[in-house]
Legacy VTK file of the C-alpha trace (Angstrom):
# vtk DataFile Version 3.0
C-alpha trace
ASCII
DATASET POLYDATA
POINTS 260 float
-7.408 5.509 -1.170
-5.885 4.660 2.204
-5.473 0.971 2.983
-3.404 -0.889 5.552
-0.769 -3.525 4.877
-3.077 -6.232 6.209
-5.876 -5.090 3.916
-3.511 -5.063 0.930
-2.347 -8.581 1.714
-5.906 -9.852 2.023
-6.937 -8.046 -1.188
-4.062 -9.720 -3.049
-5.054 -13.144 -1.735
-8.689 -12.542 -2.669
-7.648 -11.445 -6.171
-5.430 -14.465 -6.824
-7.964 -16.894 -5.376
-10.789 -15.399 -7.421
-8.841 -15.627 -10.664
-7.712 -19.195 -9.935
-11.193 -20.295 -8.817
-9.699 -21.164 -5.448
-10.013 -20.292 -1.780
-7.452 -18.709 0.524
-6.502 -18.637 4.176
-4.110 -16.567 6.263
-0.797 -18.342 6.816
1.331 -15.617 8.448
-0.399 -15.209 11.807
2.447 -13.225 13.326
4.264 -16.005 15.137
6.897 -16.771 12.496
9.073 -14.195 10.770
9.724 -16.594 7.892
6.062 -17.325 7.131
4.575 -16.426 3.762
1.368 -14.393 3.890
-1.446 -16.573 2.504
-2.133 -20.105 1.341
-4.146 -20.549 -1.852
-6.385 -23.635 -1.707
-7.731 -25.319 -4.844
-9.239 -28.776 -4.292
-6.339 -30.755 -2.798
-3.733 -28.400 -4.257
-1.951 -25.799 -2.129
0.101 -22.788 -3.195
2.052 -20.169 -1.247
1.427 -16.442 -1.678
3.722 -13.667 -0.468
2.569 -10.050 -0.845
4.834 -7.018 -1.146
4.749 -3.422 -2.356
6.793 -1.582 -4.959
7.550 1.824 -3.507
10.260 4.404 -3.456
12.700 4.619 -0.542
10.804 7.497 1.033
7.679 5.362 1.196
9.616 2.521 2.802
10.919 4.923 5.442
7.425 6.241 6.065
5.937 2.815 6.681
8.951 1.814 8.706
8.695 4.809 11.027
4.978 5.534 11.185
3.379 2.291 10.062
4.639 0.432 13.123
2.750 2.764 15.425
-0.440 3.267 13.430
-1.130 5.516 10.477
-4.451 6.803 11.792
-5.737 7.897 15.156
-9.099 8.714 16.719
-9.923 12.391 16.669
-12.427 13.105 19.412
-13.945 16.532 19.033
-13.651 16.666 15.256
-16.602 16.733 12.894
-14.877 15.157 9.880
-12.308 12.602 8.828
-9.021 14.188 7.775
-6.279 12.938 5.477
-2.859 14.491 6.103
-0.209 13.993 3.414
3.375 13.677 4.561
6.819 13.023 3.174
8.961 10.421 4.914
9.728 11.554 8.486
13.289 11.687 9.817
15.000 8.317 10.219
15.049 8.740 14.008
11.267 9.267 14.193
9.936 7.304 17.156
6.643 6.494 18.876
6.945 9.484 21.207
7.393 11.767 18.195
4.294 10.306 16.568
2.262 10.921 19.714
3.358 14.547 19.788
2.601 14.925 16.067
-0.881 13.487 16.607
-1.578 15.900 19.454
-0.342 18.904 17.493
-2.255 17.937 14.351
-5.446 17.394 16.315
-5.146 20.792 17.996
-4.507 22.468 14.650
-7.370 20.721 12.874
-9.752 21.650 15.697
-8.926 25.293 14.987
-9.393 24.771 11.244
-12.829 23.245 11.731
-13.814 26.064 14.090
-12.870 28.460 11.278
-15.019 26.488 8.867
-12.049 25.287 6.815
-11.768 21.888 5.145
-8.064 21.824 4.315
-4.602 23.324 4.678
-1.433 23.527 2.608
1.968 23.859 4.283
3.402 25.346 1.095
1.129 28.337 1.745
0.317 28.103 5.454
-2.212 30.356 7.110
-1.839 31.391 10.726
-3.758 28.414 12.146
-1.393 25.784 10.696
1.816 27.795 10.515
3.345 26.343 13.691
2.630 22.682 12.939
3.963 23.125 9.395
7.160 24.691 10.703
7.664 22.111 13.459
7.067 19.093 11.199
8.501 19.993 7.838
7.506 16.608 6.403
3.803 17.494 6.785
2.631 18.816 3.409
-1.121 19.314 3.327
-4.398 17.995 4.706
-8.072 17.924 3.849
-11.361 16.415 4.939
-12.476 13.122 3.377
-15.902 11.519 3.214
-15.662 8.266 5.179
-17.966 6.342 7.479
-17.365 5.873 11.183
-16.112 8.132 13.966
-13.808 10.948 12.819
-10.127 10.105 12.605
-6.961 11.640 11.221
-4.969 9.447 8.831
-1.380 10.074 7.790
-0.745 9.227 4.166
2.479 9.273 2.185
2.163 10.230 -1.479
5.272 9.083 -3.360
6.466 10.840 -6.484
7.880 7.826 -8.330
5.861 6.519 -11.265
5.867 3.427 -13.437
5.096 2.738 -17.045
4.747 -0.547 -18.905
8.490 -0.669 -19.544
9.416 -0.105 -15.916
6.894 -2.548 -14.547
8.880 -5.698 -15.292
12.072 -4.391 -13.681
10.180 -3.158 -10.637
8.488 -6.533 -10.153
11.702 -8.485 -10.781
13.495 -6.423 -8.144
10.899 -7.391 -5.550
11.061 -11.030 -6.644
14.826 -11.064 -6.088
14.639 -9.728 -2.530
16.085 -12.283 -0.115
13.161 -12.021 2.299
10.545 -12.809 -0.342
12.589 -15.651 -1.819
13.304 -17.196 1.592
9.670 -17.210 2.677
8.469 -18.819 -0.535
11.297 -21.378 -0.593
10.570 -22.469 2.984
6.957 -23.163 2.050
8.074 -26.399 0.377
5.180 -26.027 -2.079
5.496 -26.496 -5.806
3.508 -23.348 -6.670
4.829 -20.128 -5.154
3.195 -16.783 -5.985
4.554 -13.292 -5.364
2.057 -10.418 -5.582
3.572 -6.943 -6.000
1.340 -3.945 -5.365
2.069 -0.766 -7.297
1.107 2.361 -5.384
-2.364 3.558 -6.291
-1.282 7.197 -6.089
1.188 6.924 -8.960
-0.541 8.363 -12.001
2.115 6.952 -14.294
1.143 3.424 -13.309
-2.117 3.682 -15.235
-0.334 3.186 -18.567
1.106 -0.111 -17.381
-2.390 -1.429 -16.695
-4.049 -0.308 -19.913
-5.758 -3.251 -21.614
-3.872 -4.123 -24.756
-0.571 -2.702 -23.527
1.193 -5.621 -21.811
4.665 -5.314 -20.299
7.245 -5.586 -23.094
8.928 -8.815 -21.951
8.484 -11.825 -19.718
9.929 -11.549 -16.209
13.195 -13.242 -15.259
12.099 -15.025 -12.089
14.286 -16.618 -9.421
13.590 -20.298 -8.867
11.759 -19.563 -5.618
9.005 -17.665 -7.493
6.847 -19.606 -9.945
4.162 -16.955 -10.498
4.436 -13.169 -10.449
1.502 -10.801 -10.033
1.596 -7.013 -10.283
-1.549 -5.296 -9.031
-3.082 -1.867 -8.720
-6.126 -0.795 -6.717
-8.796 1.199 -8.528
-12.264 2.309 -7.432
-13.883 -0.683 -9.123
-11.516 -3.253 -7.604
-8.124 -4.597 -8.681
-6.251 -4.507 -11.975
-3.488 -7.108 -12.229
-0.889 -8.502 -14.596
0.153 -12.151 -14.120
3.050 -14.161 -15.499
4.280 -17.655 -14.722
7.590 -16.742 -16.320
6.149 -16.272 -19.792
3.572 -14.045 -21.451
1.753 -11.561 -19.234
-2.035 -11.865 -18.863
-4.241 -8.950 -17.810
-7.046 -9.418 -15.264
-9.628 -7.346 -13.442
-11.403 -8.309 -10.250
-14.378 -6.086 -9.527
-15.532 -5.301 -6.026
-17.904 -2.843 -4.497
-16.743 0.706 -5.069
-14.850 2.050 -2.089
-15.924 5.364 -0.587
LINES 1 261
260 0 1 2 3 4 5 6 7 8 9 10 11 12 13 14 15 16 17 18 19 20 21 22 23 24 25 26 27 28 29 30 31 32 33 34 35 36 37 38 39 40 41 42 43 44 45 46 47 48 49 50 51 52 53 54 55 56 57 58 59 60 61 62 63 64 65 66 67 68 69 70 71 72 73 74 75 76 77 78 79 80 81 82 83 84 85 86 87 88 89 90 91 92 93 94 95 96 97 98 99 100 101 102 103 104 105 106 107 108 109 110 111 112 113 114 115 116 117 118 119 120 121 122 123 124 125 126 127 128 129 130 131 132 133 134 135 136 137 138 139 140 141 142 143 144 145 146 147 148 149 150 151 152 153 154 155 156 157 158 159 160 161 162 163 164 165 166 167 168 169 170 171 172 173 174 175 176 177 178 179 180 181 182 183 184 185 186 187 188 189 190 191 192 193 194 195 196 197 198 199 200 201 202 203 204 205 206 207 208 209 210 211 212 213 214 215 216 217 218 219 220 221 222 223 224 225 226 227 228 229 230 231 232 233 234 235 236 237 238 239 240 241 242 243 244 245 246 247 248 249 250 251 252 253 254 255 256 257 258 259
């Protein structure tokens, strides 16, 4: 379920606003590094919302190296959309390396489609993908996906870390204590300051933490800069979320149109 950072931030704002019967507007327009992401508007009341993700270090490296330059690219000549799963690339991965990777992947996938294939696995590479798998050892596998629009190839990192209901509080607290998140919310000057933490949708273990009737085992210990903590997970039907204002957790679901 690929989704960009901007889409995740907007989905978090939409979720919070829906559950609070409020509206929302973008606050971080790119001009200020200290700006929180969204403002939640309810009558004459305003609240700040900062959005972050709980990921493993490999995921952070992936988005740091590849996310800056674009995770997907147009694939002229292809018949299908392709999703290519990767581990975190080397720490010195740069834009020029991404361009070369894109060119090599496109050439390889063109051959695969000409052979009538819909996927590849670098753990068991066939001749067509052997070179690209050997050159980029962080590329793991790829397959066609059913999406609308012109064909493109999207790079997607699939982390191995998982969460359960017991881990969820510690994971969320760790993000709440990060200096960057605290600074942005504190500088808002608003009395209500929300932090929304996304849990990766690929982590199968996260499902247990979002089971109705199985709340996190304790209330979060929040820094003073954070008044409300949200932990969310994307599912086909929309968003599942736990919310705490420093006390008991409440479970919510916001349904949207099913994503393809």
